[in-house]
N, C-alpha and C positions, 0 to 999 in steps of 0.2 A: 582777331578773325576777320578776316571780312569777303568783301564779295569782289568780284573782281572783273568777271564777265556775267550777262543773262545773253543766251542765245533762245532765237527761236524760231517753232519749226512749227509751221501749216503743214498740216498734214487731211487728208477723205478717208471716212471708213465709212467703208458698207456692210450689211445687213446679208444675209444667207437668205433672208427671208421676211420681206417688207413686213411691216408692222402698219396695219390700219389702226386711222384713230380716227375720230367723229371732222376732226376738221381737216384728214388725208390719211395719202398715204407716205410713210418715210421710207426711204429706200436706203438715202445715206449722209451723213454730216460732215459739215466743216467746222475739224476740232484744229489747237492751237499747244502743241506739245512747246513747254518753256526750260532752260536748263542753266542752271544759274551753279557758276564754279570758285570757289574760295579761292584766298594765295596760298592755301598748302591745299590745294587739287585736289579737295573734294566736289563730287556735285551732284548735285539734286535736280530733282525732276518733277513739274506740276504741270497740268492737263485743266484747258479751258474749252467749253464746247459750246457752239454755235448755238439759241437759241432766242430768234426773232418773236416768235409769240410770245415766251415766256421773259425774256429779260428786253427784248428789242436790240438785245445786239447778234451779230452774222457775222462769221470771222474776219474778215476786212477790221470790223471795229475792232474785235478783239484786240487784233494783232497792231492795229492803231497806239489803243492803249496802253500795250506793254510797252512798245516805242516812248510814248513820252511817260511811261512811270522808269523805264531803264537811267537818269541820273540820278531820280532817288532811293534808292537799289542799290548800286554797284558805290561801291567804300562803306554801306552799312555793313553791321555786325550780324550775321545770319540768326544768331542766338537770340538777341533780343526782338523774338516775333510780333511778339505784341506791337511794342514800341514803330520796327517799322511798318507793319501795315497799317498802324493806326493815321501814319505820317502819310503813304499814300489814302489812305482812303480820304482823308481831311482835302487837299490834291484832287482827286480824282474821286468825286463821292459816288457816280452813277456809273463804275466802271468796275462793278463789282464782279466780273467771270475772269478778267485781268486778274482784280487782287485775288480772286480764289486757286488762280495756278500759281504765282506766287506763291502765295501761303503753302500749298500744295506743297514746294518746293521747296522752300526753308525747314519746313519739317522734316522734309526727306534727308536734306543737308546735316541739321542739326541729329539727327537719330542715328546716321555714318557714324558721326563724328564722336559720339560719347558711346557708340556698339550699342544704341537700345530702338527698339519700335518706334515704329511713332505713338502708337497706343500709349505707351511705357512714360511719355512724354506729356500727355493728354490725361493725364489720372490713371491709368495702369486698367486694363484689362477684368471687362467682367464677368465676360463671355468668349468661350477660345475659340465658339463654331455660331454662325450665324445663320436660318433660314432663309432661303431665298426665295425672296416674294417674286415671280416671275408672270410674265402679263401676256394674257389671252384675250381672245374676242376678235369679231369679223363681220358681227350681227348673224351668222349662219350657227342657228343651235348646234345642229349634227358634227359641222368640222371643230366647233370647240370643243365640242367635248370629245371628242374624238384627239384630240392635242391635250386636254388634264387628261386622258387616259393613259396616253403617250408620257406624258412627262410624270403622273405617279409612277408610272413601271420604272421610270428611270429615279423616284425615290420622293421627288418634290411634294411636298405638303400646301404651300401657301402661294394663292391665285390671286392674283388680280384681273378680275374680267372689264376690256375697255368694253364701254355702254354707251348707248347716243349715236348708234347709225344705224337703227333697223326698228320698227314697230315695238313698243313699251310690250306689247302682251310676248312678243318672240324671247326680248330681253329677259322680261322676269321669267321667262319659260328657261333659258338657260342659266341663269343666276341659282332656280331652285334646282335643277336637273345636276350643278356643278357641287352645288350643298350636299346630294344624296352619295355622289360619287366619293369626297375627296372623304365625309364618316365625321364622325364627333371629334379626332384626332388635326382634320386641318382646319386651314381660314382660307374665305373665301370671302374680296371685298372688290369693289368695285370703283370706276371711275369715269366721268363722264367729258373732261377735258372740257367745262364750259357748254356743255351741247346746248343746252336748254335755257330755256326764260321760265320765270318761277312757280309760275302754274303747271308746265311743262312739269317740272323737276317733284314740283309735289303731288303732281299726278304719278310720275318714277315710283317714287316713294313710297307712297299707300300702299304700291301693288308689292309694296318686299314688304310689308307690313310681317311679322311675326319668322322671316326668316331669319335666319343668327350670321348677317353681313356683319362684317367687324368694322368698314365703315365703306361710304359714297366720297369719294373725294370731287370736290370743284364742279358740282352739278350746275351751276351758273356763271353768269361771264362776271368777269373779275370789277368792273366799271361801280358798282356800289356794294360797298360791304353791306351793309343793313339789307339787301337784298339774300345774301347770302347766310346773315344769320336769322333771317325770321324761316329760311327756311329750316335751316339748324333749329332752329324753338320746333316747326310742326311737326319733324321728322322725331320716327322712333329708331331709326338706322342714325348711328352715332357719324358725322359731317367731317370732311378733311379740307381744310383749307389749300390748296396748291398753290393757281395763278393768284389767288386773294392774299397771296403771303408771301408777299414779293420783297420784302425787308425785313430786319430786325423788330424795325417799328408796329409793323403789320402784324408781326406774332403778341408783342406786348398788347396788342390791342384784341386780341383774341383770346386771350386770358380772362379767364372769369365768365367765358359768355356762356352761347350754348355750342357756339363750335366743339365739338371732340377732339380733333388735333388738329396738324397741320405737316405738311410735306416740306423737309430740309433736303435740302440743297448745296452742294459746295456751289455752283456755279451763279445761284442767285444772293447766296450769303456770305461771300466772300473766305470761301476754303474749311479749311479742318478745324481755323478759328472761330467762322461765325457760323458753323455747325452747333459746334460745342457750345461759344455763349448762346444762340438758341435753342438746344437743348437743356440750358437750363432755367431759361426765362417758362422753357413747355414743365418743368419740372412744377416751376412756384407757381404756375397758373393752371397747374391739374388741363395742361392741354398732352393726348399721345402726342410720339415722334413718328413721322414714317417719314424713311430715311433713305433719298432715293437719287440713280441717275437720270440723265436728258436720254433717254433712246438709244443713243448710240455712244460708245464711249471704250475709249482702253484699259487695258490693267493697271495704268496708272490714279486712275479719278477710282475704278473698281479698287483698288489696295485703298486709299484712302477713304473711302467713305466703310471701308470694311473695320479702321481702326476706329472711326466713329464711332460704331458702332458696338466695337469691344466696348469703349469707353462710358460711353451713353448709360443714365441709369437705366433708361430702359428704351424702349424701342417697341414698344405696342402696335404698332402701327405696321411695324416690317420694315422693312430692307432690300431693294430692288437695286444693286449694283448693274449698271445697264454696257458690257463688253461681254452677257452669255451668245448673243446672236449676231456679232459682229462676225466676218467672214475670214478676217486676218488685223492678227491683232500687235503692239510695238514690242511687245520683251518678249526673253527667250523661251521664259514659260510665261504663258499666258495663266492667271487663275481663272480655275474654273469650277463647274460649282462638281460636290462628290457626295451623291444621294441625296440629293436635296438641297443642298447644306456646302456655305461658303466656310474655308479655314479661315479664320485673324492670321493673317501675316507674322512668323516671328519671329524673323529675319532683320539686323538694322537699316532704320530708316522705313522706306515704303516697304520694302523688302521686294521688289519685285527689280529685271538685270535691264534695261533697255537697249533692243538691238536698233544701232543706228543705220545697220544699210535697209534697216524695215522701213525706219525712220525717213529716209530717203525716197523708200522706191514711193513712198506713201506721201510725200511730197504734193500739196494741192493748192 
């Protein structure tokens, strides 16, 4: 079996409701879909999401990386995923998002070839339903609490509150009241997206003292890992590294430290293969796993995320695929949340079917 073609489809996805963060308001994103085709006619799809602030890669750069990778991919046996991806990584070590898109597509092809869902290729499912870690947060306590109540009525019980957008006293009150709303069966965590300097982060964490917050994600900028470690050593709330866990070497560096866990992402760790390798590092190094999408993605990346979530031994910091708020998806039946949970796809490959007419309409 050989890959005979790789096609690239730039698209733009939009949110139904913009998402505010400490770094700005997100309304849309440029994504890149990849289709690989074998000599037997089997097609597999993957996706990369631009994230200039996280990976340094915008849509144009992802496209350029994919074009450069095409000669290394075409003619390869898609069943040799590790060998193909390691060869590409060696030639393009900084092209993590493009590599991830190809890796997802290869898993889709192989799963379809053998009639197996992707999670069966990466160790097998240890869970078939995944609680959806959903995002809220605007700096307005009353608005955020109303949103949490609305989502609770839909069955959500895991919430990540975006912080760093309002005075600490306001956000402490939001977190405290959110904890009261979700009760003992719910999970509350927070994400600062590098909002604070070290002293500000410690002040904010001191204000959370005694609250059952599962973790606080990336409170300080990524440029100094020792600063994040000092904050983690100070804090009684576990700290999750996201921007500071930019590659697998960084994940290794956090093993055995005061860091509580890391956020693994398809776009920064090289797709399904990279995420599963990251999960193994976390298991060996005593780190919890947060498995996250990048704000706006289609059901392609969502499916890849869910297959990883099904096969990883633990996802104690939650799973947040990012097609939940997209105004239009690219699949015939988008993946949805049912009573606060995702059902893991069970059909061969990723388990989603692409509507190429919609892909053309979303071309960007």
